[in-house]
C-alpha positions as CSV (number, residue, x, y, z in Angstrom):
1,M,231.8,166.8,1.5
2,K,232.1,164.4,-1.3
3,A,232.2,160.9,1.4
4,T,229.0,162.2,2.8
5,K,227.1,162.7,-0.6
6,T,228.3,159.3,-1.3
7,N,227.3,157.7,2.3
8,T,224.0,159.6,1.9
9,T,223.4,158.0,-1.2
10,A,224.3,154.3,-0.2
11,I,222.3,154.6,2.6
12,S,219.1,155.9,0.8
13,K,219.9,152.8,-1.9
14,L,220.0,150.5,1.1
15,V,216.8,152.0,2.7
16,A,214.8,151.9,-0.7
17,R,216.1,148.0,-1.2
18,F,214.7,147.6,2.7
19,D,211.4,148.9,1.8
20,D,210.9,146.9,-1.4
21,E,211.9,143.8,0.3
22,L,209.8,144.3,3.4
23,M,206.9,145.3,0.7
24,E,207.5,141.7,-1.1
25,I,207.5,139.7,1.9
26,L,204.1,141.9,3.0
27,L,202.1,141.1,-0.3
28,E,203.2,137.6,0.2
29,D,202.3,136.9,3.8
30,L,199.0,138.8,2.7
31,R,198.4,136.2,-0.6
32,N,199.3,133.5,1.9
33,F,196.7,134.5,4.4
34,R,193.8,135.1,1.9
35,A,194.4,131.3,0.1
36,R,194.3,129.9,3.8
37,N,191.4,132.0,4.7
38,Q,189.0,131.6,1.8
39,F,188.4,128.1,2.7
40,R,186.9,128.9,6.1
41,K,185.1,131.8,4.5
42,N,183.4,129.3,1.8
43,N,182.7,127.3,4.6
44,Q,181.0,129.7,6.4
45,Q,178.9,130.8,3.5
46,V,177.7,127.4,2.7
47,A,176.8,127.1,6.5
48,A,174.7,130.0,6.7
49,Q,172.9,129.1,3.3
50,Q,172.2,125.8,4.3
51,T,170.9,126.8,7.7
52,L,168.5,129.7,6.0
53,K,167.3,126.7,4.0
54,A,166.9,124.6,7.0
55,A,164.8,127.7,8.7
């Protein structure tokens, strides 16, 4: 039983580490996505304002 408890603890630590690393990767991807798309969003806003001014 002692071996099972140790094994379960090791698996739990591994799963927790995996979750932490996956979250870090996803957050980094989200930051990069926002940084790339902010330029597009700003361009769309400028284009919309120019269209409103022209009308």
